[in-house]
C-alpha positions in Angstrom: -39.2 -0.4 44.9 -37.4 2.9 44.8 -33.9 1.2 44.7 -35.1 -1.1 41.9 -36.5 2.0 40.1 -33.2 3.9 40.3 -31.3 0.8 39.3 -33.4 0.4 36.2 -33.0 4.1 35.4 -29.4 3.9 35.8 -29.2 0.8 33.4 -31.3 2.7 30.8 -28.9 5.8 31.1 -25.8 3.6 30.7 -27.4 1.6 27.8 -28.2 4.9 26.0 -24.7 6.4 26.7 -23.1 3.3 25.2 -25.2 3.5 22.1 -24.2 7.2 21.7 -20.5 6.3 22.2 -20.7 3.5 19.6 -22.3 6.1 17.2 -19.5 8.4 17.9 -16.9 5.8 17.1 -18.7 4.8 13.9 -18.8 8.4 12.9 -15.2 9.1 13.8 -14.2 6.2 11.6 -16.4 7.3 8.7 -14.9 10.8 9.1 -11.3 9.4 9.0 -12.2 7.3 5.8 -13.7 10.4 4.2 -10.6 12.4 5.0 -8.5 9.5 3.6 -10.5 9.7 0.3 -9.8 13.5 0.2 -6.1 12.9 0.8 -5.9 10.5 -2.1 -7.7 12.8 -4.4 -5.3 15.6 -3.5 -2.4 13.3 -4.1 -3.8 12.3 -7.6 -3.9 15.9 -8.5 -0.5 17.1 -6.9 1.7 14.2 -6.7 4.8 14.7 -4.6 8.5 16.0 -5.1 11.1 15.5 -2.4 14.7 16.3 -3.0 17.7 15.0 -1.3 19.1 17.2 1.6 22.6 16.8 0.1 22.0 17.5 -3.5 19.4 18.6 -6.1 18.5 15.0 -6.9 15.0 13.8 -6.2 14.5 11.2 -3.5 10.8 10.9 -4.7 9.4 12.5 -7.8 5.8 11.6 -8.6 4.1 13.8 -11.1 0.7 15.2 -10.4 -2.4 15.3 -12.7 -2.4 11.4 -12.5 -4.7 9.9 -15.3 -6.7 7.2 -13.7 -7.8 4.4 -16.0 -10.3 1.7 -15.5 -9.5 -2.0 -15.1 -11.2 -2.6 -18.5 -8.9 -0.1 -20.1 -6.0 -1.7 -18.3 -6.7 -5.3 -19.4 -7.4 -4.1 -23.0 -3.9 -2.7 -23.2 -2.2 -5.9 -22.2 -2.3 -5.2 -18.5 0.1 -2.1 -18.9 -0.1 1.5 -17.8 1.3 4.2 -20.1 4.0 6.0 -18.0 4.3 8.8 -20.6 0.7 9.7 -20.0 1.1 9.2 -16.1 -1.6 6.4 -16.0 -2.5 4.5 -12.9 -5.1 1.8 -13.0 -7.7 1.8 -10.2 -8.8 -1.4 -8.7 -12.3 -1.0 -7.5 -12.3 -4.1 -5.2 -9.3 -3.0 -3.2 -9.2 0.7 -3.8 -5.5 0.3 -4.9 -4.1 2.5 -7.7 -1.1 1.0 -9.6 1.3 2.2 -12.2 3.7 -0.4 -13.7 7.0 1.3 -14.6 8.8 -1.8 -15.5 7.2 -5.3 -15.8 10.4 -7.0 -15.4 12.0 -10.1 -17.1 11.5 -13.7 -16.3 8.3 -15.2 -15.4 5.2 -14.4 -13.3 4.7 -16.4 -10.1 2.6 -19.2 -11.3 -0.4 -20.8 -9.8 0.5 -23.2 -7.0 4.1 -21.9 -6.9 6.1 -20.1 -4.2 9.0 -17.8 -4.4 11.3 -15.6 -2.3 10.9 -12.0 -3.3 13.4 -9.2 -2.7 11.8 -5.7 -2.4 13.4 -2.3 -2.3 10.9 0.5 -1.5 9.9 4.0 -0.5 7.0 4.4 1.8 5.4 8.0 1.6 2.6 8.8 4.1 0.1 10.8 2.2 -1.6 12.1 5.2 1.5 13.7 6.8 3.4 14.4 3.5 6.5 12.7 4.6 8.5 9.8 3.7 7.8 7.3 6.5 10.2 4.6 5.7 12.5 3.3 3.1 15.2 0.7 2.5 16.6 2.5 -0.5 19.6 4.1 1.4 23.3 3.5 1.2 23.2 2.0 4.7 20.6 -0.5 3.8 21.7 -1.3 0.3 22.7 -4.8 1.3 19.6 -5.3 3.6 16.4 -5.3 1.3 13.1 -6.6 2.6 12.5 -10.2 1.9 9.2 -11.9 1.6 8.1 -15.5 1.0 5.2 -15.6 -1.2 2.7 -18.2 -2.5 0.3 -18.1 -5.3 -2.7 -20.0 -4.1 -4.3 -20.4 -7.5 -4.8 -16.7 -8.0 -4.8 -15.6 -4.4 -1.3 -14.4 -3.2 -0.3 -14.6 0.5 3.1 -13.6 1.8 5.1 -12.9 4.9 8.1 -10.8 5.6 11.3 -12.7 6.9 13.5 -9.8 7.3 13.8 -6.0 6.4 12.6 -2.6 7.3 8.9 -3.3 7.3 9.2 -6.2 9.6 11.3 -4.1 11.9 9.3 -0.9 11.8 5.8 -2.4 12.2 6.9 -5.4 14.2 4.6 -7.7 12.0 5.6 -10.2 9.3 2.3 -9.6 7.5 2.7 -8.2 4.0 0.3 -5.3 3.3 -2.3 -6.7 0.9 -1.7 -3.7 -1.5 1.9 -4.9 -2.0 0.6 -8.2 -3.5 -1.7 -6.6 -6.1 1.1 -6.2 -8.7 2.0 -9.8 -8.6 -0.7 -10.8 -11.1 0.8 -8.6 -13.7 4.6 -8.4 -13.2 7.5 -10.9 -13.8 9.9 -11.8 -11.2 13.3 -11.6 -12.7 16.8 -11.8 -11.2 19.6 -9.2 -10.9 20.6 -9.4 -14.6 20.1 -5.6 -14.9 18.0 -3.0 -13.5 15.6 -3.1 -16.5 15.2 -6.8 -15.6 13.7 -6.1 -12.3 9.9 -5.1 -12.1 9.1 -1.6 -10.7 5.7 -0.3 -9.7 4.1 2.7 -8.0 1.1 2.1 -5.7 -1.4 4.3 -4.0 -2.7 2.1 -1.1 -5.7 2.9 1.1 -5.5 2.0 4.8 -7.6 -1.0 4.2 -4.9 -2.5 2.1 -1.9 -1.1 4.1 0.4 -2.1 6.9 -0.8 -2.4 10.5 -0.2 1.3 11.4 -2.0 2.6 8.4 -4.9 0.3 9.0 -5.3 1.3 12.7 -4.7 5.1 12.2 -6.6 5.1 8.8 -4.2 6.9 6.5 -3.2 6.1 2.8 0.4 5.5 1.7 2.3 5.9 -1.7 4.9 3.2 -2.5 7.5 2.8 -5.1 8.5 -0.8 -5.0 10.8 -3.1 -6.9 10.2 -6.8 -7.1 13.0 -9.2 -7.7 13.1 -13.1 -7.5 15.4 -14.3 -4.8 17.5 -17.4 -4.7 
């Protein structure tokens, strides 16, 4: 009887400990998500300015005091953001903030259509206040990131086929946040720089690459989108 009693007591203790551990994990994730929201709020206020080590030119210059507009305001303004007012639209369903710097020439990726898309980007880790990755360097000027993308009647899916993101994160999955602009930009070719769409994104961990999702941190991206051959 005593052995059974102690066995039952041990089982109860282990069950309680497991419950407390689960609660701690949940609280830990909740804390990280709350910290992430605070980091995004600070970024909206302060922006970021990073100069080149070799010159006074900015590698990344994102003004602070970002003006956040609603989706309704965005759609009422022909799905554009006023760069002169430092506007970013906030998408409630994803938590992504987007500023369209250039819509690009050409056409949008139509429903039921597929395309190869060339991306050049800077990834800034908002949590650590550092540029985490980029392919916008002289060494990688001929090696942009390439994705294959399909518009499944309003739902975009894509996979990287080559580039820095694929190599760095060892995954061909395109961050969901990267696909948000595709409903609003045109995919032009290399006729001129103005013909290539350029956007800025603030991407929460839930819409980010695998490392951001696992570690729970937000990233800022400046990305160009160009139709491939």
